[in-house]
VOMAR-556389 format. One record per residue (C-alpha): residue number from 1; x, y, z. Coordinates in steps of 0.2 Angstrom, whole numbers. Example, Ala and Ser with C-alpha at 12.3 -4.5 7.8 and 13.67 -1.06 7.14 Angstrom:
BEGIN
NODE    i   east  north     up
NODE    1     62    -22     39
NODE    2     68     -5     36
This chain:
BEGIN
NODE    i   east  north     up
NODE    1    106   -329    -92
NODE    2     97   -318    -94
NODE    3    102   -310   -102
NODE    4     88   -300   -116
NODE    5     79   -317   -123
NODE    6     67   -313   -135
NODE    7     52   -314   -123
NODE    8     60   -312   -106
NODE    9     75   -305    -98
NODE   10     81   -320    -87
NODE   11     90   -315    -71
NODE   12    108   -322    -68
NODE   13    107   -339    -61
NODE   14    115   -342    -44
NODE   15    126   -354    -35
NODE   16    128   -359    -17
NODE   17    137   -373     -8
NODE   18    132   -373     10
NODE   19    116   -379     19
NODE   20    105   -365     27
NODE   21    100   -364     45
NODE   22     83   -372     49
NODE   23     77   -355     56
NODE   24     77   -348     39
NODE   25     87   -333     31
NODE   26     82   -317     22
NODE   27     92   -323      6
NODE   28    102   -336     -3
NODE   29    120   -333     -8
NODE   30    135   -340    -17
NODE   31    143   -345     -1
NODE   32    128   -348     10
NODE   33    120   -336     22
NODE   34    137   -329     28
NODE   35    140   -324     10
NODE   36    126   -312      9
NODE   37    133   -294      8
NODE   38    117   -285     14
NODE   39    107   -288     30
NODE   40     88   -288     30
NODE   41     87   -269     32
NODE   42    100   -264     20
NODE   43     98   -256      2
NODE   44    109   -261    -13
NODE   45    124   -251    -16
NODE   46    118   -245    -33
NODE   47    102   -237    -25
NODE   48     99   -220    -19
NODE   49     87   -222     -5
NODE   50     83   -203     -5
NODE   51     79   -203    -24
NODE   52     64   -192    -27
NODE   53     48   -199    -35
NODE   54     39   -192    -50
NODE   55     41   -188    -68
NODE   56     38   -199    -83
NODE   57     50   -210    -93
NODE   58     47   -214   -111
NODE   59     56   -228   -120
NODE   60     55   -237   -136
NODE   61     50   -255   -141
NODE   62     55   -260   -159
NODE   63     41   -270   -167
NODE   64     23   -271   -162
NODE   65     17   -281   -147
NODE   66      1   -292   -148
NODE   67     -2   -296   -130
NODE   68      1   -292   -112
NODE   69      3   -309   -106
NODE   70     22   -312   -105
NODE   71     21   -331   -101
NODE   72     10   -338   -115
NODE   73     18   -346   -130
NODE   74     10   -337   -145
NODE   75     11   -318   -149
NODE   76     23   -304   -144
NODE   77     22   -297   -126
NODE   78     24   -279   -122
NODE   79     40   -274   -114
NODE   80     41   -270    -96
NODE   81     28   -283    -90
NODE   82     40   -295    -80
NODE   83     49   -280    -73
NODE   84     35   -269    -67
NODE   85     19   -280    -66
NODE   86     23   -298    -61
NODE   87     35   -301    -46
NODE   88     45   -316    -41
NODE   89     48   -324    -24
NODE   90     66   -318    -23
NODE   91     76   -302    -29
NODE   92     93   -304    -37
NODE   93    108   -293    -33
NODE   94    117   -285    -48
NODE   95    132   -280    -38
NODE   96    149   -284    -45
NODE   97    154   -289    -28
NODE   98    140   -301    -26
NODE   99    135   -308    -43
NODE  100    126   -324    -36
NODE  101    115   -318    -22
NODE  102     96   -317    -20
NODE  103     86   -308     -6
NODE  104     68   -312     -1
NODE  105     55   -301     -9
NODE  106     37   -309    -10
NODE  107     44   -321      3
NODE  108     51   -314     20
NODE  109     62   -329     23
NODE  110     67   -346     16
NODE  111     72   -363     24
NODE  112     83   -375     15
NODE  113     82   -394     20
NODE  114     99   -401     25
NODE  115     98   -413     10
NODE  116     94   -399     -2
NODE  117     80   -408     -9
NODE  118     66   -397     -2
NODE  119     64   -379      4
NODE  120     51   -369     12
NODE  121     46   -351      9
NODE  122     37   -340     21
NODE  123     27   -327     11
NODE  124     28   -309     16
NODE  125     12   -306     26
NODE  126      9   -289     18
NODE  127     11   -295      0
NODE  128     -4   -291    -10
NODE  129     -9   -290    -29
NODE  130    -14   -274    -37
NODE  131    -32   -277    -34
NODE  132    -30   -279    -16
NODE  133    -31   -298    -15
NODE  134    -17   -305     -3
NODE  135     -3   -316    -11
NODE  136     -5   -333     -3
NODE  137      3   -350     -4
NODE  138    -11   -355    -16
NODE  139     -5   -342    -29
NODE  140     13   -350    -28
NODE  141      5   -367    -31
NODE  142     -6   -361    -45
NODE  143      9   -352    -53
NODE  144     19   -369    -53
NODE  145      5   -379    -59
NODE  146      2   -367    -73
NODE  147     18   -373    -81
NODE  148     10   -389    -87
NODE  149     -3   -379    -97
NODE  150      1   -382   -116
NODE  151      0   -363   -119
NODE  152     13   -359   -106
NODE  153     30   -354   -114
NODE  154     41   -370   -116
NODE  155     56   -360   -111
NODE  156     50   -359    -93
NODE  157     44   -377    -94
NODE  158     63   -382    -96
NODE  159     69   -370    -84
NODE  160     58   -376    -69
NODE  161     56   -394    -74
NODE  162     66   -401    -59
NODE  163     53   -394    -47
NODE  164     44   -410    -42
NODE  165     30   -403    -32
NODE  166     24   -387    -23
NODE  167     13   -388     -8
NODE  168      4   -375      3
NODE  169      7   -379     21
NODE  170     -4   -364     26
NODE  171     -9   -347     19
NODE  172      8   -340     20
NODE  173     19   -355     19
NODE  174     24   -365      4
NODE  175     35   -380      2
NODE  176     45   -385    -14
NODE  177     51   -402    -17
NODE  178     64   -406    -30
NODE  179     66   -420    -42
NODE  180     85   -421    -42
NODE  181     99   -414    -32
NODE  182    103   -398    -42
NODE  183    113   -385    -32
NODE  184    104   -370    -40
NODE  185     86   -376    -39
NODE  186     82   -367    -23
NODE  187     87   -351    -32
NODE  188     78   -355    -48
NODE  189     62   -356    -38
NODE  190     65   -338    -33
NODE  191     64   -333    -52
NODE  192     46   -339    -55
NODE  193     33   -326    -59
NODE  194     19   -327    -46
NODE  195      2   -325    -54
NODE  196    -15   -322    -45
NODE  197    -25   -338    -45
NODE  198    -41   -329    -43
NODE  199    -38   -320    -60
NODE  200    -29   -332    -71
NODE  201    -36   -348    -63
NODE  202    -54   -344    -68
NODE  203    -64   -359    -74
NODE  204    -66   -361    -92
NODE  205    -53   -349    -97
NODE  206    -39   -353   -109
NODE  207    -22   -346   -103
NODE  208    -15   -344   -120
NODE  209    -29   -333   -127
NODE  210    -41   -327   -114
NODE  211    -28   -317   -105
NODE  212    -20   -308   -119
NODE  213    -27   -292   -113
NODE  214    -25   -294    -94
NODE  215    -10   -290    -83
NODE  216    -13   -291    -65
NODE  217      1   -294    -53
NODE  218      9   -289    -37
NODE  219     22   -277    -44
NODE  220     26   -258    -42
NODE  221     16   -253    -57
NODE  222     -1   -256    -65
NODE  223     -6   -253    -83
NODE  224    -13   -236    -86
NODE  225    -17   -238   -105
NODE  226    -11   -246   -121
NODE  227    -15   -248   -139
NODE  228     -8   -264   -148
NODE  229      5   -259   -160
NODE  230      7   -241   -154
NODE  231     11   -239   -135
NODE  232      9   -245   -117
NODE  233     10   -234   -102
NODE  234     12   -240    -84
NODE  235      8   -230    -69
NODE  236     16   -232    -52
NODE  237      4   -240    -39
NODE  238      3   -229    -24
NODE  239     -3   -244    -14
NODE  240     11   -255    -19
NODE  241     14   -267     -4
NODE  242     33   -268     -6
NODE  243     37   -249     -7
NODE  244     44   -249     10
NODE  245     55   -264      9
NODE  246     73   -259     12
NODE  247     79   -265     -4
NODE  248     66   -255    -13
NODE  249     71   -239     -6
NODE  250     76   -228    -20
NODE  251     69   -240    -33
NODE  252     55   -238    -46
NODE  253     55   -219    -45
NODE  254     45   -214    -61
NODE  255     26   -209    -59
NODE  256     24   -216    -77
NODE  257     33   -227    -89
NODE  258     29   -227   -107
NODE  259     35   -238   -121
NODE  260     32   -232   -139
NODE  261     31   -244   -153
NODE  262     42   -241   -169
NODE  263     42   -252   -184
NODE  264     57   -244   -192
NODE  265     74   -243   -184
NODE  266     79   -227   -194
NODE  267     63   -219   -188
NODE  268     66   -225   -170
NODE  269     83   -217   -170
NODE  270     77   -200   -177
NODE  271     63   -201   -164
NODE  272     76   -202   -150
NODE  273     86   -187   -157
NODE  274     70   -178   -159
NODE  275     65   -181   -140
NODE  276     50   -192   -144
NODE  277     57   -204   -131
NODE  278     71   -202   -118
NODE  279     85   -214   -118
NODE  280     91   -230   -127
NODE  281    105   -242   -127
NODE  282    113   -241   -144
NODE  283    115   -258   -153
NODE  284    122   -251   -169
NODE  285    140   -246   -170
NODE  286    136   -236   -186
NODE  287    123   -226   -176
NODE  288    135   -224   -162
NODE  289    149   -218   -173
NODE  290    140   -206   -185
NODE  291    122   -202   -180
NODE  292    123   -194   -162
NODE  293    133   -178   -166
NODE  294    129   -160   -169
NODE  295    123   -145   -158
NODE  296    112   -156   -146
NODE  297    127   -166   -141
NODE  298    139   -151   -140
NODE  299    126   -141   -130
NODE  300    123   -157   -119
NODE  301    105   -157   -122
NODE  302    107   -176   -123
NODE  303    122   -186   -117
NODE  304    132   -199   -125
NODE  305    140   -211   -112
NODE  306    149   -227   -111
NODE  307    146   -238    -96
NODE  308    159   -252    -94
NODE  309    151   -269    -89
NODE  310    157   -286    -83
NODE  311    143   -297    -89
NODE  312    147   -314    -98
NODE  313    145   -310   -117
NODE  314    136   -326   -121
NODE  315    135   -329   -140
NODE  316    128   -320   -155
NODE  317    130   -326   -172
NODE  318    123   -332   -189
NODE  319    114   -348   -183
NODE  320    112   -363   -195
NODE  321     95   -373   -193
NODE  322    103   -390   -194
NODE  323     85   -397   -196
NODE  324     88   -392   -215
NODE  325     98   -405   -225
NODE  326    111   -394   -232
NODE  327    117   -389   -214
NODE  328    118   -407   -208
NODE  329    137   -408   -212
NODE  330    150   -401   -200
NODE  331    161   -398   -214
NODE  332    148   -388   -223
NODE  333    145   -377   -208
NODE  334    164   -375   -205
NODE  335    166   -369   -223
NODE  336    151   -357   -223
NODE  337    158   -350   -206
NODE  338    175   -347   -214
NODE  339    168   -336   -227
NODE  340    163   -323   -214
NODE  341    177   -309   -213
NODE  342    175   -301   -196
NODE  343    190   -290   -197
NODE  344    184   -282   -213
NODE  345    167   -279   -206
NODE  346    174   -272   -189
NODE  347    185   -260   -199
NODE  348    173   -255   -212
NODE  349    156   -257   -204
NODE  350    159   -256   -185
NODE  351    172   -243   -183
NODE  352    183   -254   -174
NODE  353    171   -255   -159
NODE  354    170   -274   -157
NODE  355    179   -289   -152
NODE  356    177   -306   -161
NODE  357    168   -319   -151
NODE  358    178   -334   -148
NODE  359    165   -345   -139
NODE  360    149   -345   -129
NODE  361    155   -339   -113
NODE  362    166   -324   -118
NODE  363    171   -309   -108
NODE  364    173   -319    -92
NODE  365    191   -325    -87
NODE  366    184   -339    -76
NODE  367    171   -346    -88
NODE  368    181   -344   -104
NODE  369    192   -359   -109
NODE  370    209   -356   -115
NODE  371    222   -366   -124
NODE  372    220   -385   -126
NODE  373    209   -394   -113
NODE  374    217   -401    -98
NODE  375    212   -408    -81
NODE  376    194   -411    -78
NODE  377    189   -403    -94
NODE  378    199   -415   -104
NODE  379    193   -430    -94
NODE  380    175   -425    -97
NODE  381    178   -424   -116
NODE  382    188   -440   -117
NODE  383    174   -449   -108
NODE  384    161   -442   -120
NODE  385    173   -446   -135
NODE  386    173   -464   -130
NODE  387    154   -466   -127
NODE  388    149   -455   -143
NODE  389    164   -456   -155
NODE  390    154   -448   -169
NODE  391    147   -434   -159
NODE  392    164   -427   -152
NODE  393    176   -421   -165
NODE  394    194   -424   -163
NODE  395    198   -405   -164
NODE  396    191   -402   -146
NODE  397    207   -410   -140
NODE  398    219   -403   -153
NODE  399    213   -385   -156
NODE  400    208   -371   -144
NODE  401    192   -362   -145
NODE  402    190   -348   -157
NODE  403    180   -342   -172
NODE  404    183   -351   -188
NODE  405    198   -344   -198
NODE  406    201   -330   -185
NODE  407    218   -323   -188
NODE  408    220   -330   -205
NODE  409    220   -321   -221
NODE  410    203   -320   -230
NODE  411    210   -328   -246
NODE  412    217   -343   -235
NODE  413    200   -345   -227
NODE  414    191   -345   -244
NODE  415    203   -358   -251
NODE  416    200   -369   -236
NODE  417    181   -367   -237
NODE  418    181   -372   -255
NODE  419    192   -387   -251
NODE  420    180   -393   -237
NODE  421    165   -391   -248
NODE  422    174   -401   -262
NODE  423    178   -415   -250
NODE  424    160   -415   -244
NODE  425    154   -419   -261
NODE  426    147   -402   -266
NODE  427    152   -398   -284
NODE  428    151   -381   -293
NODE  429    137   -379   -305
NODE  430    136   -369   -321
NODE  431    129   -354   -312
NODE  432    143   -355   -299
NODE  433    132   -362   -286
NODE  434    136   -379   -278
NODE  435    125   -394   -279
NODE  436    125   -411   -272
NODE  437    113   -423   -280
NODE  438     97   -414   -281
NODE  439    101   -402   -267
NODE  440    107   -384   -271
NODE  441    118   -374   -259
NODE  442    105   -360   -258
NODE  443     97   -354   -242
NODE  444     88   -339   -234
NODE  445     92   -328   -219
NODE  446     78   -320   -211
NODE  447     80   -303   -202
NODE  448     69   -293   -190
NODE  449     77   -277   -195
NODE  450     83   -270   -211
NODE  451     98   -262   -202
NODE  452    106   -279   -202
NODE  453    106   -280   -221
NODE  454    122   -270   -222
NODE  455    131   -282   -211
NODE  456    124   -297   -220
NODE  457    128   -291   -238
NODE  458    147   -293   -237
NODE  459    145   -310   -230
NODE  460    133   -314   -244
NODE  461    147   -309   -257
NODE  462    160   -319   -249
NODE  463    148   -335   -249
NODE  464    147   -333   -267
NODE  465    166   -336   -268
NODE  466    163   -353   -262
NODE  467    148   -357   -272
NODE  468    135   -354   -259
NODE  469    119   -343   -262
NODE  470    112   -333   -247
NODE  471     96   -324   -250
NODE  472     91   -311   -237
NODE  473     73   -308   -232
NODE  474     67   -294   -219
NODE  475     50   -299   -210
NODE  476     40   -290   -197
NODE  477     44   -293   -179
NODE  478     28   -303   -176
NODE  479     30   -314   -191
NODE  480     49   -316   -186
NODE  481     44   -322   -169
NODE  482     31   -334   -176
NODE  483     44   -342   -188
NODE  484     57   -343   -174
NODE  485     44   -352   -163
NODE  486     40   -365   -177
NODE  487     59   -366   -183
NODE  488     53   -360   -201
NODE  489     70   -353   -206
NODE  490     86   -358   -214
NODE  491     97   -345   -205
NODE  492     94   -332   -192
NODE  493    104   -320   -181
NODE  494    103   -328   -164
NODE  495    108   -322   -147
NODE  496    111   -334   -132
NODE  497    114   -324   -116
NODE  498    124   -332   -102
NODE  499    127   -329    -84
NODE  500    141   -333    -71
NODE  501    131   -348    -66
NODE  502    123   -357    -80
NODE  503    111   -371    -77
NODE  504     94   -376    -82
NODE  505     91   -364    -96
NODE  506    105   -373   -105
NODE  507     92   -387   -109
NODE  508     81   -376   -119
NODE  509     96   -370   -129
NODE  510    106   -386   -133
NODE  511     97   -402   -128
NODE  512     89   -414   -140
NODE  513     73   -414   -131
NODE  514     71   -395   -136
NODE  515     74   -398   -154
NODE  516     55   -401   -159
NODE  517     48   -391   -145
NODE  518     40   -375   -152
NODE  519     46   -360   -144
NODE  520     62   -367   -138
NODE  521     79   -358   -140
NODE  522     87   -373   -148
NODE  523     87   -363   -164
NODE  524    101   -373   -172
NODE  525     92   -390   -170
NODE  526    106   -397   -160
NODE  527    103   -416   -157
NODE  528    119   -423   -149
NODE  529    120   -435   -135
NODE  530    137   -429   -129
NODE  531    130   -411   -128
NODE  532    115   -418   -119
NODE  533    126   -427   -106
NODE  534    137   -411   -103
NODE  535    122   -400   -100
NODE  536    116   -412    -86
NODE  537    133   -413    -79
NODE  538    133   -395    -78
NODE  539    116   -394    -70
NODE  540    120   -407    -57
NODE  541    138   -401    -52
NODE  542    140   -400    -34
NODE  543    155   -388    -33
NODE  544    160   -372    -42
NODE  545    175   -381    -49
NODE  546    165   -395    -57
NODE  547    153   -382    -64
NODE  548    166   -372    -73
NODE  549    174   -388    -80
NODE  550    157   -393    -87
NODE  551    154   -376    -94
NODE  552    171   -376   -103
NODE  553    169   -393   -110
NODE  554    152   -389   -116
NODE  555    159   -373   -124
NODE  556    172   -382   -133
NODE  557    160   -395   -140
NODE  558    148   -382   -146
NODE  559    161   -371   -153
NODE  560    170   -385   -163
NODE  561    153   -391   -170
NODE  562    151   -375   -180
NODE  563    132   -373   -176
NODE  564    134   -354   -176
NODE  565    145   -342   -186
NODE  566    152   -331   -171
NODE  567    149   -312   -171
NODE  568    156   -300   -159
NODE  569    154   -292   -142
NODE  570    157   -276   -133
NODE  571    162   -274   -115
NODE  572    153   -258   -112
NODE  573    135   -251   -114
NODE  574    133   -237   -127
NODE  575    120   -225   -120
NODE  576    111   -210   -126
NODE  577     99   -201   -114
NODE  578     91   -184   -113
NODE  579     99   -173    -99
NODE  580     85   -173    -87
NODE  581     88   -188    -76
NODE  582    100   -193    -62
NODE  583    106   -209    -56
NODE  584    116   -217    -42
NODE  585    135   -216    -41
NODE  586    137   -234    -42
NODE  587    132   -242    -59
NODE  588    124   -260    -58
NODE  589    135   -267    -72
NODE  590    128   -284    -70
NODE  591    112   -277    -76
NODE  592    110   -268    -93
NODE  593    108   -249    -94
NODE  594     89   -249    -98
NODE  595     85   -260    -83
NODE  596     96   -249    -72
NODE  597     87   -233    -79
NODE  598     70   -241    -76
NODE  599     73   -247    -58
NODE  600     86   -235    -50
NODE  601     87   -218    -59
NODE  602     75   -204    -56
NODE  603     67   -188    -64
NODE  604     78   -173    -60
NODE  605     66   -158    -60
NODE  606     81   -145    -59
NODE  607     90   -153    -74
NODE  608     73   -154    -84
NODE  609     70   -136    -80
NODE  610     88   -131    -86
NODE  611     86   -141   -101
NODE  612     70   -133   -106
NODE  613     76   -116   -104
NODE  614     93   -119   -113
NODE  615     84   -126   -128
NODE  616     72   -111   -129
NODE  617     87   -100   -129
NODE  618     98   -111   -140
NODE  619    111   -110   -127
NODE  620    123   -124   -120
NODE  621    120   -132   -103
């Protein structure tokens, strides 16, 4: 994970190998209860329990939102709903020293059966929704049953599909039964948003439409006001049931949090510099290199910072929609990928800030495969090659992972790309564009932001050199999301976040069953039985060693099928924020900066006063 997906930031998936005591524990960990770093009364190391409450945080959302129901399929949800309104049973630790641990939140304790096929939650007796209604076992059962609603987002259907049954034992006790032995399932249950049955279970109401303007949960904030397409403001709930829990000390310190909507990224960037909103994590290397300079930086009115992180990079790239006939051929996909000149782009467009992505689990020495496959990884791939010879290319055994053509000269890559297309039967036409029968090698990439046009243009020029025509179309965010849901595109810029313990979410990204499921993240249209089997092998792995082996085998198979033209990653968060906030000394680097700012930083009245006085006098801080 998590990992931000387009609709939800999924928390990192977790791993454990030991059975928990029948008496119940306050959390689940990588190594069983003895592996938990913090006791029931301890705060996280990246928290300041003495942080003051108050002030207002203003952030930005690019693209208009159309609903405040984050779990339904259609529409674009407002940012912040899953962090501030809707709580989950368990709370994940984002510490580097404890990447795969969860602690009880809506639940006070958890019991795991010895065969790991069922578990029991004991719901916190003080847990209530914002309207004062108590959180009960019926709400847990209802939230699970809601997954079968056709308007519930299919991403979550895949994620929670191995939960066989949820049963209320009494008002504050609920039992989960699992369909298969999956080591991470007990922790996956801890990531399900719990909705109030008395609100969302009203008879005759349709979940996918009648609750677009309702957001009632048990979280630390409630919605103050909003206008679709303009802004949404949350205000801290003074009666929040969880404010005195040890792990919430120093958390959610803002009196109000507002997201302002921007439809143009240039206007959004200028709004940040003009003080219309308070902080941002900068995605553009150009903006980072050129735009945040001048007297406000020199005078320290706003601060430009780099926060190193240790998150798995996942994959970002140009994704082919292999549902389209021209992208069916692996040779064609390889040829088109060879035309992307990363080194030129990094030097001329990105100011040398990025590292080329080799694979789907980059920036993590444990997960990332190196060299040629060996040991269990080789055994897995060899078995799949024997079963599915057409679906496992020979190169998974003979070549390491890596971006196509990386390290070779652009001229050599273009020559190789042309050779591949020739051998695949694509002939150069009179207009310079290749054809094969009645098919023409012409396709359109859709973008949600015009800022990406400068990155796409050099790739478009290189594609012409191999007889491929790429058209570029920028669409509004709402239309972009709709086209993604229905797979109505040829090529997109896709992102696939990963965690240190991948699992059920892989089904939604790679498996055949997700190909025709609207709203799934199998954007590439992958329908490969070897991939299907590897995903299930990964999910059902019973040891960490087997999990990593399955991950590396899957990574090699996906990489050598050329479903995506790999982009780049960066191992630090680029941050701009106005100099009126403070944060804990320890940075939660397994989280992103904006989430850390939202949950753990606070309004610093003294800094805000000094900033205001300095700006009035035109003096430096």
